[in-house]
MMTF fields as JSON, N, C-alpha, C and O atoms, coordinates in Angstrom:
{
  "mmtfVersion": "1.0.0",
  "mmtfProducer": "UNKNOWN",
  "numBonds": 323,
  "numAtoms": 324,
  "numGroups": 81,
  "numChains": 1,
  "numModels": 1,
  "chainsPerModel": [1],
  "groupsPerChain": [81],
  "chainIdList": ["A"],
  "bondAtomList": [4, 2, 8, 6, 12, 10, 16, 14, 20, 18, 24, 22, 28, 26, 32, 30, 36, 34, 40, 38, 44, 42, 48, 46, 52, 50, 56, 54, 60, 58, 64, 62, 68, 66, 72, 70, 76, 74, 80, 78, 84, 82, 88, 86, 92, 90, 96, 94, 100, 98, 104, 102, 108, 106, 112, 110, 116, 114, 120, 118, 124, 122, 128, 126, 132, 130, 136, 134, 140, 138, 144, 142, 148, 146, 152, 150, 156, 154, 160, 158, 164, 162, 168, 166, 172, 170, 176, 174, 180, 178, 184, 182, 188, 186, 192, 190, 196, 194, 200, 198, 204, 202, 208, 206, 212, 210, 216, 214, 220, 218, 224, 222, 228, 226, 232, 230, 236, 234, 240, 238, 244, 242, 248, 246, 252, 250, 256, 254, 260, 258, 264, 262, 268, 266, 272, 270, 276, 274, 280, 278, 284, 282, 288, 286, 292, 290, 296, 294, 300, 298, 304, 302, 308, 306, 312, 310, 316, 314, 320, 318],
  "bondOrderList": [1, 1, 1, 1, 1, 1, 1, 1, 1, 1, 1, 1, 1, 1, 1, 1, 1, 1, 1, 1, 1, 1, 1, 1, 1, 1, 1, 1, 1, 1, 1, 1, 1, 1, 1, 1, 1, 1, 1, 1, 1, 1, 1, 1, 1, 1, 1, 1, 1, 1, 1, 1, 1, 1, 1, 1, 1, 1, 1, 1, 1, 1, 1, 1, 1, 1, 1, 1, 1, 1, 1, 1, 1, 1, 1, 1, 1, 1, 1, 1],
  "groupList": [{"groupName": "MET", "atomNameList": ["N", "CA", "C", "O"], "elementList": ["N", "C", "C", "O"], "formalChargeList": [0, 0, 0, 0], "bondAtomList": [1, 0, 2, 1, 3, 2], "bondOrderList": [1, 1, 2], "singleLetterCode": "M", "chemCompType": "L-PEPTIDE LINKING"}, {"groupName": "TYR", "atomNameList": ["N", "CA", "C", "O"], "elementList": ["N", "C", "C", "O"], "formalChargeList": [0, 0, 0, 0], "bondAtomList": [1, 0, 2, 1, 3, 2], "bondOrderList": [1, 1, 2], "singleLetterCode": "Y", "chemCompType": "L-PEPTIDE LINKING"}, {"groupName": "THR", "atomNameList": ["N", "CA", "C", "O"], "elementList": ["N", "C", "C", "O"], "formalChargeList": [0, 0, 0, 0], "bondAtomList": [1, 0, 2, 1, 3, 2], "bondOrderList": [1, 1, 2], "singleLetterCode": "T", "chemCompType": "L-PEPTIDE LINKING"}, {"groupName": "GLU", "atomNameList": ["N", "CA", "C", "O"], "elementList": ["N", "C", "C", "O"], "formalChargeList": [0, 0, 0, 0], "bondAtomList": [1, 0, 2, 1, 3, 2], "bondOrderList": [1, 1, 2], "singleLetterCode": "E", "chemCompType": "L-PEPTIDE LINKING"}, {"groupName": "ASN", "atomNameList": ["N", "CA", "C", "O"], "elementList": ["N", "C", "C", "O"], "formalChargeList": [0, 0, 0, 0], "bondAtomList": [1, 0, 2, 1, 3, 2], "bondOrderList": [1, 1, 2], "singleLetterCode": "N", "chemCompType": "L-PEPTIDE LINKING"}, {"groupName": "ILE", "atomNameList": ["N", "CA", "C", "O"], "elementList": ["N", "C", "C", "O"], "formalChargeList": [0, 0, 0, 0], "bondAtomList": [1, 0, 2, 1, 3, 2], "bondOrderList": [1, 1, 2], "singleLetterCode": "I", "chemCompType": "L-PEPTIDE LINKING"}, {"groupName": "ALA", "atomNameList": ["N", "CA", "C", "O"], "elementList": ["N", "C", "C", "O"], "formalChargeList": [0, 0, 0, 0], "bondAtomList": [1, 0, 2, 1, 3, 2], "bondOrderList": [1, 1, 2], "singleLetterCode": "A", "chemCompType": "L-PEPTIDE LINKING"}, {"groupName": "ASP", "atomNameList": ["N", "CA", "C", "O"], "elementList": ["N", "C", "C", "O"], "formalChargeList": [0, 0, 0, 0], "bondAtomList": [1, 0, 2, 1, 3, 2], "bondOrderList": [1, 1, 2], "singleLetterCode": "D", "chemCompType": "L-PEPTIDE LINKING"}, {"groupName": "TRP", "atomNameList": ["N", "CA", "C", "O"], "elementList": ["N", "C", "C", "O"], "formalChargeList": [0, 0, 0, 0], "bondAtomList": [1, 0, 2, 1, 3, 2], "bondOrderList": [1, 1, 2], "singleLetterCode": "W", "chemCompType": "L-PEPTIDE LINKING"}, {"groupName": "ARG", "atomNameList": ["N", "CA", "C", "O"], "elementList": ["N", "C", "C", "O"], "formalChargeList": [0, 0, 0, 0], "bondAtomList": [1, 0, 2, 1, 3, 2], "bondOrderList": [1, 1, 2], "singleLetterCode": "R", "chemCompType": "L-PEPTIDE LINKING"}, {"groupName": "SER", "atomNameList": ["N", "CA", "C", "O"], "elementList": ["N", "C", "C", "O"], "formalChargeList": [0, 0, 0, 0], "bondAtomList": [1, 0, 2, 1, 3, 2], "bondOrderList": [1, 1, 2], "singleLetterCode": "S", "chemCompType": "L-PEPTIDE LINKING"}, {"groupName": "LEU", "atomNameList": ["N", "CA", "C", "O"], "elementList": ["N", "C", "C", "O"], "formalChargeList": [0, 0, 0, 0], "bondAtomList": [1, 0, 2, 1, 3, 2], "bondOrderList": [1, 1, 2], "singleLetterCode": "L", "chemCompType": "L-PEPTIDE LINKING"}, {"groupName": "PHE", "atomNameList": ["N", "CA", "C", "O"], "elementList": ["N", "C", "C", "O"], "formalChargeList": [0, 0, 0, 0], "bondAtomList": [1, 0, 2, 1, 3, 2], "bondOrderList": [1, 1, 2], "singleLetterCode": "F", "chemCompType": "L-PEPTIDE LINKING"}, {"groupName": "LYS", "atomNameList": ["N", "CA", "C", "O"], "elementList": ["N", "C", "C", "O"], "formalChargeList": [0, 0, 0, 0], "bondAtomList": [1, 0, 2, 1, 3, 2], "bondOrderList": [1, 1, 2], "singleLetterCode": "K", "chemCompType": "L-PEPTIDE LINKING"}, {"groupName": "HIS", "atomNameList": ["N", "CA", "C", "O"], "elementList": ["N", "C", "C", "O"], "formalChargeList": [0, 0, 0, 0], "bondAtomList": [1, 0, 2, 1, 3, 2], "bondOrderList": [1, 1, 2], "singleLetterCode": "H", "chemCompType": "L-PEPTIDE LINKING"}, {"groupName": "GLY", "atomNameList": ["N", "CA", "C", "O"], "elementList": ["N", "C", "C", "O"], "formalChargeList": [0, 0, 0, 0], "bondAtomList": [1, 0, 2, 1, 3, 2], "bondOrderList": [1, 1, 2], "singleLetterCode": "G", "chemCompType": "PEPTIDE LINKING"}, {"groupName": "VAL", "atomNameList": ["N", "CA", "C", "O"], "elementList": ["N", "C", "C", "O"], "formalChargeList": [0, 0, 0, 0], "bondAtomList": [1, 0, 2, 1, 3, 2], "bondOrderList": [1, 1, 2], "singleLetterCode": "V", "chemCompType": "L-PEPTIDE LINKING"}, {"groupName": "GLN", "atomNameList": ["N", "CA", "C", "O"], "elementList": ["N", "C", "C", "O"], "formalChargeList": [0, 0, 0, 0], "bondAtomList": [1, 0, 2, 1, 3, 2], "bondOrderList": [1, 1, 2], "singleLetterCode": "Q", "chemCompType": "L-PEPTIDE LINKING"}],
  "groupTypeList": [0, 1, 2, 3, 4, 2, 5, 6, 3, 7, 8, 5, 9, 10, 3, 3, 11, 12, 10, 10, 13, 1, 0, 1, 10, 14, 11, 10, 7, 12, 11, 9, 1, 0, 2, 11, 8, 9, 12, 15, 15, 5, 12, 5, 7, 2, 7, 2, 16, 16, 0, 13, 10, 12, 3, 4, 16, 10, 7, 10, 9, 0, 10, 4, 2, 11, 3, 16, 9, 11, 8, 7, 12, 17, 2, 13, 7, 11, 7, 2, 11],
  "groupIdList": [1, 2, 3, 4, 5, 6, 7, 8, 9, 10, 11, 12, 13, 14, 15, 16, 17, 18, 19, 20, 21, 22, 23, 24, 25, 26, 27, 28, 29, 30, 31, 32, 33, 34, 35, 36, 37, 38, 39, 40, 41, 42, 43, 44, 45, 46, 47, 48, 49, 50, 51, 52, 53, 54, 55, 56, 57, 58, 59, 60, 61, 62, 63, 64, 65, 66, 67, 68, 69, 70, 71, 72, 73, 74, 75, 76, 77, 78, 79, 80, 81],
  "secStructList": [7, 6, 6, 6, 6, 1, 6, 6, 2, 2, 2, 2, 2, 1, 7, 2, 2, 2, 2, 1, 6, 6, 2, 2, 2, 2, 2, 2, 2, 2, 2, 2, 2, 2, 2, 2, 2, 2, 2, 7, 7, 7, 5, 7, 7, 6, 6, 7, 7, 7, 7, 1, 7, 4, 4, 4, 4, 4, 4, 1, 6, 6, 6, 6, 7, 5, 7, 1, 1, 7, 5, 7, 7, 7, 7, 7, 7, 4, 4, 4, 7],
  "xCoordList": [31.055, 31.148, 29.822, 29.102, 29.362, 28.518, 28.181, 27.148, 29.286, 29.425, 30.108, 30.83, 29.997, 30.611, 29.71, 28.529, 30.54, 29.589, 28.178, 26.996, 29.346, 28.453, 29.366, 30.382, 29.051, 29.559, 30.044, 31.009, 29.908, 30.829, 31.778, 32.007, 32.262, 33.449, 34.596, 35.78, 34.073, 35.691, 36.719, 37.927, 35.014, 35.457, 35.951, 37.144, 35.453, 35.841, 37.413, 38.166, 37.815, 39.203, 40.201, 41.379, 39.707, 40.325, 41.019, 41.928, 40.519, 41.109, 40.396, 40.477, 39.675, 39.493, 38.739, 39.091, 38.083, 37.464, 38.573, 38.808, 39.193, 40.261, 41.288, 41.95, 41.358, 42.653, 41.539, 42.351, 40.119, 39.675, 39.727, 39.606, 39.824, 39.573, 38.708, 39.03, 37.521, 36.209, 36.275, 35.333, 36.709, 36.62, 35.653, 34.554, 35.951, 34.962, 33.42, 32.624, 33.058, 31.696, 31.688, 30.821, 32.1, 31.919, 31.569, 30.49, 32.536, 32.278, 30.725, 29.908, 30.556, 29.012, 28.479, 27.718, 28.607, 27.02, 26.536, 25.458, 28.356, 28.338, 27.67, 26.732, 28.225, 27.552, 26.17, 26.379, 25.191, 24.094, 22.943, 21.869, 23.838, 23.392, 23.436, 22.479, 24.184, 24.736, 23.473, 22.662, 23.668, 22.414, 21.099, 20.534, 20.587, 19.366, 19.226, 18.249, 20.183, 19.67, 19.986, 18.895, 20.545, 20.618, 19.505, 19.028, 19.227, 18.306, 16.852, 15.771, 16.861, 15.329, 14.998, 15.426, 14.341, 14.308, 14.536, 14.911, 14.161, 14.293, 15.212, 15.19, 16.17, 17.054, 16.755, 16.449, 16.968, 16.511, 17.67, 17.153, 18.697, 19.352, 18.43, 17.219, 19.26, 18.753, 18.145, 17.111, 18.983, 18.308, 17.328, 17.33, 16.122, 15.108, 14.048, 14.112, 13.036, 11.596, 10.481, 9.584, 10.443, 9.087, 7.778, 7.252, 7.1, 5.908, 4.719, 3.804, 5.124, 3.515, 4.34, 5.537, 3.534, 3.777, 4.621, 4.451, 5.413, 5.969, 5.208, 5.527, 4.104, 3.074, 3.415, 3.639, 3.39, 3.083, 3.812, 3.474, 5.156, 6.349, 6.318, 6.034, 6.564, 6.951, 6.174, 6.535, 4.61, 3.516, 3.877, 3.068, 4.129, 4.879, 5.691, 6.653, 5.842, 6.706, 7.956, 8.94, 8.104, 10.099, 10.1, 11.2, 9.646, 10.299, 11.025, 10.704, 12.165, 13.041, 14.067, 14.733, 14.196, 14.435, 16.179, 16.673, 16.767, 17.526, 16.957, 16.91, 16.552, 16.347, 17.224, 17.798, 17.294, 18.138, 18.191, 19.206, 17.556, 17.153, 16.258, 16.113, 15.777, 15.039, 15.544, 15.845, 15.531, 16.779, 15.474, 14.983, 15.145, 13.5, 14.171, 14.636, 14.11, 14.517, 13.925, 13.96, 13.354, 12.6, 14.047, 15.099, 13.872, 14.692, 15.203, 14.509, 16.739, 17.617, 18.232, 18.731, 18.399, 19.071, 20.493, 20.586, 21.658, 22.812, 23.265, 23.97, 22.741, 23.459, 22.798, 23.188, 22.064, 21.468, 22.268, 22.206, 22.78, 23.293, 23.911, 24.354],
  "yCoordList": [57.956, 58.743, 59.532, 58.901, 60.894, 61.18, 61.934, 62.204, 62.109, 62.65, 61.194, 61.378, 60.264, 59.389, 59.002, 58.657, 59.153, 58.754, 60.596, 60.939, 60.997, 62.511, 63.891, 64.225, 64.395, 66.091, 66.555, 67.251, 66.573, 67.109, 65.903, 66.127, 64.885, 63.985, 64.876, 64.914, 65.456, 65.666, 66.859, 67.008, 67.837, 69.048, 68.554, 68.817, 68.024, 67.765, 66.845, 66.653, 66.319, 65.588, 66.539, 66.379, 67.813, 68.844, 69.554, 70.344, 69.232, 70.553, 71.857, 72.652, 72.244, 73.721, 74.179, 75.296, 73.603, 73.756, 74.052, 75.21, 73.003, 72.79, 74.206, 74.475, 75.004, 76.321, 76.942, 76.768, 77.718, 78.333, 79.4, 78.894, 80.339, 81.207, 80.813, 80.679, 80.483, 80.149, 78.75, 78.493, 77.433, 76.459, 76.18, 75.736, 76.382, 75.848, 76.127, 75.189, 77.378, 77.916, 77.01, 76.15, 77.145, 76.676, 74.755, 74.166, 74.418, 72.696, 72.372, 71.572, 73.379, 73.275, 73.551, 72.679, 74.356, 74.268, 73.27, 72.91, 72.889, 71.747, 70.33, 69.672, 70.07, 68.744, 69.194, 68.392, 69.583, 70.304, 69.969, 69.372, 70.793, 70.354, 68.757, 68.164, 68.403, 67.02, 66.013, 65.335, 66.217, 65.519, 65.234, 64.176, 67.253, 67.08, 66.39, 65.663, 66.58, 65.878, 64.259, 63.729, 63.582, 62.107, 61.581, 60.447, 62.46, 61.898, 62.895, 62.327, 64.505, 65.325, 65.509, 65.054, 66.1, 67.085, 68.74, 69.483, 68.751, 70.691, 71.383, 71.26, 72.181, 72.507, 74.125, 74.766, 74.705, 75.742, 76.925, 77.098, 77.577, 78.658, 78.255, 78.394, 77.836, 77.926, 79.149, 79.314, 80.058, 81.754, 81.95, 83.13, 80.984, 81.283, 80.993, 79.98, 82.169, 81.967, 81.208, 81.881, 79.952, 79.831, 80.057, 79.884, 80.543, 81.292, 80.188, 79.846, 79.752, 78.786, 77.688, 77.846, 76.21, 75.173, 74.598, 75.144, 73.674, 72.97, 71.904, 71.562, 71.708, 70.354, 70.562, 69.603, 72.266, 72.149, 72.156, 71.838, 72.597, 73.332, 72.319, 72.713, 71.225, 70.442, 70.667, 70.853, 70.523, 70.997, 72.732, 72.973, 73.237, 74.627, 75.591, 74.853, 76.407, 76.999, 76.732, 76.78, 76.456, 76.147, 75.043, 74.665, 74.271, 72.862, 72.138, 71.894, 71.964, 71.282, 72.631, 72.473, 73.669, 75.347, 75.71, 74.863, 76.723, 76.946, 78.707, 79.595, 78.708, 79.802, 80.78, 80.194, 81.731, 82.19, 81.543, 80.852, 81.491, 80.443, 79.1, 78.616, 78.531, 77.673, 76.916, 77.426, 75.281, 74.826, 73.716, 73.567, 73.084, 71.706, 71.125, 71.719, 69.684, 69.175, 67.853, 67.425, 67.029, 65.504, 64.771, 65.287, 63.412, 62.502, 62.789, 63.221, 62.491, 62.338, 61.418, 60.969, 60.921, 59.805, 60.288, 60.55, 60.383, 61.012, 60.888, 61.726, 59.509, 59.641, 60.766, 61.175, 61.077, 62.45, 63.905, 64.942, 63.698, 65.236, 65.909, 67.052],
  "zCoordList": [127.685, 127.337, 126.89, 126.115, 127.282, 126.562, 125.218, 124.607, 125.074, 122.848, 122.197, 121.217, 122.5, 122.001, 120.556, 120.528, 119.504, 118.058, 118.456, 118.479, 118.625, 117.897, 117.327, 117.935, 116.508, 116.105, 117.329, 117.014, 118.779, 119.477, 120.182, 121.37, 119.741, 120.174, 119.52, 119.855, 118.686, 117.769, 118.577, 118.758, 119.05, 119.337, 120.91, 121.059, 121.899, 123.215, 122.865, 123.82, 121.458, 121.65, 121.211, 121.531, 120.286, 120.115, 121.159, 120.908, 122.608, 123.664, 123.451, 124.387, 122.334, 121.735, 123.635, 124.015, 124.36, 125.355, 126.531, 126.874, 127.083, 127.875, 127.831, 128.834, 126.701, 126.658, 126.808, 127.717, 126.94, 127.227, 128.252, 129.368, 128.282, 129.681, 130.269, 131.45, 130.03, 130.858, 130.673, 131.424, 130.192, 131.161, 131.948, 131.614, 132.81, 133.973, 133.393, 133.362, 132.963, 132.982, 130.909, 130.759, 130.346, 129.01, 129.682, 129.746, 129.95, 130.355, 130.996, 130.54, 132.377, 133.0, 131.834, 131.415, 131.254, 130.398, 129.321, 128.848, 129.1, 127.656, 128.592, 128.142, 129.719, 130.379, 130.746, 131.657, 130.914, 131.02, 130.055, 130.128, 128.873, 127.504, 127.122, 126.624, 127.308, 127.15, 127.674, 127.043, 129.008, 130.248, 129.588, 129.31, 129.317, 128.806, 127.414, 127.232, 126.375, 124.975, 125.562, 125.347, 125.952, 125.925, 127.254, 127.235, 128.239, 129.381, 129.103, 129.256, 128.661, 128.772, 130.125, 131.186, 129.882, 131.4, 131.05, 130.143, 132.084, 132.724, 133.194, 134.418, 132.801, 133.723, 133.645, 132.639, 135.284, 135.835, 136.711, 137.815, 136.643, 137.49, 139.13, 139.299, 139.981, 141.407, 141.783, 142.431, 141.252, 141.739, 140.77, 140.42, 139.937, 139.171, 140.538, 141.235, 140.743, 141.04, 140.329, 139.822, 140.243, 139.803, 140.072, 141.171, 138.822, 139.215, 139.026, 139.776, 137.658, 137.527, 137.054, 136.814, 136.865, 136.541, 135.344, 134.254, 135.418, 134.607, 133.194, 132.056, 134.107, 133.77, 131.993, 131.254, 131.452, 130.191, 129.257, 128.117, 129.674, 129.175, 127.98, 126.849, 128.202, 127.184, 125.751, 124.589, 126.611, 124.748, 124.6, 123.704, 124.706, 124.713, 123.586, 123.375, 122.996, 122.353, 122.943, 122.206, 124.15, 124.675, 124.392, 124.796, 123.987, 124.227, 122.845, 121.682, 123.703, 122.997, 122.589, 121.566, 123.177, 123.308, 124.061, 124.804, 123.817, 125.032, 125.189, 124.338, 126.755, 126.891, 127.98, 128.898, 127.92, 129.697, 130.693, 130.788, 131.419, 132.74, 132.598, 133.72, 131.858, 131.272, 129.884, 128.804, 130.356, 129.123, 129.553, 130.672, 128.41, 128.057, 126.832, 125.86, 127.127, 126.117, 126.243, 127.397, 125.322, 125.179, 125.185, 124.806, 125.713, 125.223, 123.949, 123.028, 123.86, 122.103, 122.015, 123.047, 121.077, 120.624, 119.97, 118.77, 120.941, 120.437, 119.152, 118.589, 118.512, 116.822, 116.025, 114.931, 116.507, 115.92, 116.176, 115.515, 116.971, 117.408, 116.253, 116.369]
}
């Protein structure tokens, strides 16, 4: 399980997420975040037009950040979440 041994594990077990009016949106955002946290990488929405290379994104001010349309994370150990 993605959240095992993290602070997110208690949140998932509390079922607070599943009682949300926007459960599917919140769950998909959460799964994207946890996947990037665990494996690293970049997430962009499918309606985003890419104008520049992502080659230097990890070395920029945007590294390990959440932006409106671009998420960039280096691989992390879930124990540090």
